[in-house]
C-alpha positions in Angstrom: 6.1 56.4 -12.9 6.8 57.4 -9.3 4.0 58.6 -7.0 4.0 60.6 -3.8 0.9 61.2 -1.8 0.5 64.0 0.6 -2.1 66.2 2.3 -3.2 63.9 5.1 -3.5 65.0 8.7 -5.7 65.2 11.8 -9.2 66.6 11.3 -12.4 66.6 13.4 -15.4 64.7 12.2 -17.4 66.7 9.7 -14.2 68.4 8.4 -12.5 68.0 5.1 -9.2 67.3 3.6 -7.8 67.4 0.1 -5.2 64.7 -0.7 -2.8 65.2 -3.6 -0.6 62.7 -5.4 2.3 64.0 -7.5 3.6 61.8 -10.3 6.9 61.9 -11.9 8.0 60.1 -15.0 6.7 59.9 -18.5 3.2 59.5 -19.8 1.2 60.3 -16.7 -1.9 60.7 -18.9 -1.7 57.1 -20.0 -2.6 55.8 -16.6 -5.8 55.3 -14.8 -5.3 56.7 -11.4 -6.8 55.6 -8.1 -6.9 56.0 -4.4 -7.0 53.2 -1.9 -7.0 53.2 1.9 -6.0 50.9 4.7 -7.5 51.3 8.1 -5.8 49.8 11.2 -6.3 46.1 11.3 -8.0 46.0 8.0 -7.1 45.2 4.4 -6.4 47.9 1.9 -9.6 48.8 0.1 -10.5 50.7 -3.1 -11.7 54.2 -2.7 -12.0 55.8 -6.2 -10.6 55.8 -9.7 -10.4 58.3 -12.6 -9.7 57.5 -16.2 -6.9 59.0 -18.2 -8.8 62.1 -19.4 -10.5 62.8 -16.1 -14.0 62.6 -17.7 -14.9 59.3 -16.0 -14.7 58.6 -12.3 -15.8 55.7 -10.2 -16.1 55.5 -6.4 -16.7 52.9 -3.8 -20.2 52.9 -2.4 -18.8 53.8 1.0 -17.6 57.2 -0.2 -20.0 58.2 -2.9 -21.2 61.7 -2.5 -18.5 62.3 0.1 -15.2 61.9 -1.8 -14.4 63.3 -5.2 -11.4 62.2 -7.3 -9.9 64.5 -9.9 -6.8 64.9 -11.9 -4.7 67.5 -13.7 -2.6 66.0 -16.4 -0.8 69.3 -17.0 0.4 69.1 -13.4 0.9 65.3 -13.3 -1.3 65.1 -10.3 -4.4 63.4 -9.0 -6.5 64.6 -6.1 -9.0 63.3 -3.6 -11.3 65.8 -2.0 -12.8 64.3 1.1 -15.7 66.1 2.7 -17.8 65.4 5.8 -15.1 63.2 7.2 -16.0 60.5 9.7 -13.9 58.6 12.2 -14.3 55.5 10.1 -12.5 57.3 7.3 -9.3 57.1 9.4 -6.7 55.2 7.4 -3.5 55.5 5.4 -4.5 56.7 1.9 -2.5 55.5 -1.1 -2.5 56.7 -4.7 -1.9 54.2 -7.4 -1.5 54.1 -11.2 -2.9 51.4 -13.5 -2.8 50.4 -17.1 -5.8 48.1 -16.6 -9.2 48.9 -18.2 -11.2 51.4 -16.3 -12.1 51.1 -13.5 -9.5 48.9 -11.8 -10.7 48.2 -8.3 -8.2 45.7 -7.0 -4.6 46.1 -5.9 -3.3 43.6 -8.3 -4.4 45.7 -11.3 -2.3 48.6 -10.3 1.3 49.0 -11.4 2.7 51.7 -9.3 2.0 52.9 -5.7 2.7 55.9 -3.6 3.9 55.7 -0.1 0.7 56.6 1.6 -0.5 59.6 3.7 -2.2 59.3 7.1 -5.7 60.6 7.6 -7.0 60.7 11.1 -10.5 61.8 11.9 -11.3 62.5 15.5 -14.9 62.2 16.9 
């Protein structure tokens, strides 16, 4: 499966963005989908994951109550709604697909990656 993330941009603190990840290829519904982010000078970190049906989600403690992951298997897409953005949310955000048991929280458990989209939150 090929993934393309988009929807990033520059936003003021307190604002919101909705990231999208479009998938091409077969059997999108077979994959657990996730979002990761990498801030400048830091390692890439897990943000959120969603199971194949969309009924189960899991988020990192740092974004719980702030970010929401969702998916639409009819559109082969996964989304990340980010609210009340803070400067520390500034990062390149990546979507990823996994065949590992839910929830996969590490990079090595993901099979496919998108190219990343930049999110910059100004104070």
